[in-house]
N, C-alpha and C positions, 0 to 999 in steps of 0.2 A: 677190385673184386667185382665180378660179374653178378648182376642182379638176375635172379631166377624168374623167368616169365611163367605165368600160369597158363595152361592150355585149356580153353573152353571147347568142349566137344559138342558137335552138332550131329545128331543121329539122322537116320533116314526119315525123310518127311518132317524135318525139324528146322528151326530157325533160331538164331541168337546173334548178339552183338558183342564187340570187344572194344576196349580202350587201350591207351598206352599201358604197357606192362603186361599185356595179355596177347596170346595168339589164339586163333580159332581153327579147328581142324574137323574134317569129316572124312570118313572112309566108306568104302562100299559103293563108289561111283562107277557103276557099270553103265547101264543105259541112263542112269540118273545124271543130273547136271548140278554141279556145285556153282552157285552164283555168289560172288563176293561184290558187295557195294561198299565204297569207302569215300571218306572226305580226308584228303591229305592234310589240310590245314588244321583240322580238329583232332587228327590222329585217332579217328574212330572208324570202325567198319563193322560189317556184319556178313553173315553167310546164311544161305538157305539151301537145303538139299532137296532139289526138285525130283519127284518120282515120275510124274505124269504131266502131259501138256495142258490139259483143260479140265476144269472142275465141273463143267456142265453136266456130265454124266454121273456125277457123284450122287448117290441116293441115301447116304448114311445120315442118321439123325443129327449128328454134329460134324460139320465139315472141318477137316484138318487143313487149314489154309496153306500150310507149308508144303503140303503134298503136291501141289499143282503150280505150274508156271504162272498162270494168270492171277492166282490169289497169293502165292508165296512171295513173289517179288513186291507186290503191293504191301503185304504185311511187313516185310523187311524195311521198305521205305518208311512206313509209318513208325516203326521202332526207332529208326535213325533220326527222324524228325523230332521225336520225344527227347532225344539226346542233344537237340540243338543244331542238328545238321540242316543245312539249306540244300534243297534238292538240286539246284543248279550246279552245286559243287561235286555232286556224286559222280563217280566213275565206276565201271564194272570190269571184272575179270571173271571168265567162266572156264570150266573144265568138266570133262565127262562126256556123256552122250554117245558112248560106244555102241556098236552093233554087236551085242554079245552072242547072238544066235544066228547061225548062217543058213538056216533052213527056211524055205518058203519065200515067196515074192510079195506077199500081201503087205500093204502099207501099215496095217494094224500091227504087224510084227516088228516093224521098224521103229520101236519106241525111242531109242537113242537119238536118231536124226530128228524125229518129231519133237522130242524134248528140246533139242538145241534150237530148232526153228521157233518153237513157242516162247522160249526164253528170250531170244533175239527180238521177237515181236513185242513182248511185254516191255523190254528195255527201250525199244524205239518209241513205244507209246508213252513211256515215262520220260522221254528225252534224255536218257542216260547213255553216254557213249561206252562202248566196249573197247577198252584200251589194249586188251590181250586176251587170247583164248587158246586153249589146247583141248579140242573136241574131236569126236569121231574115233576111228580105230576099232579095235576088237578086244581091248584089254581094260581091266578095272583100274581105278586110280584112288589114291588118297591125296588130299590137298590140305595145306596149312597156310594161313595168311597172317601176316604181321602188319598191324595198322600204322606202325611208325615208319617202317621201311617200304611199305606197300608191296612187299614181295609175296607172291603166291608160289609156294614150293609144291611141286607135283611129283608124286612117286607112282610109277606105273609098273605093273607086274613084269618082271624080267627085263627092265630097262633102267638106264642110269637116271637118277633124279634130275628134274628139270625145273627151272625157275622162270616165271614170267612176271 
């Protein structure tokens, strides 16, 4: 008999972790980037749904760290460390970063590509290798990660499902 896995949902500008017996999912990845960090040996992983590249311009009284690449990845790493993960074992898979709007040439409108670059920069800074990615394009995505198989399933609007 197959054991039913519970699905942990990660909202926009949200972060969470999963262990064996759970999967983690986020939807609404247009220009946003879904970052999955995992440790194969511990069968634990986590996901952060990045909305924007940099927290420096944030003026809100309470910073939502999951909203930004520079702070969200760090927050996810810290959550995984609390679960006993050693950072040198972490690997990353990323998806999203689409260019959803095709008007204008200003770099400020190119949030998707800027998000992807900021995520890659933060992962390089943390010495975490990206082992697979599905970024860019012009369509939204939903992703789901299983920490046991380390499979990231990607559903893109009007395309066949894809796995990395």
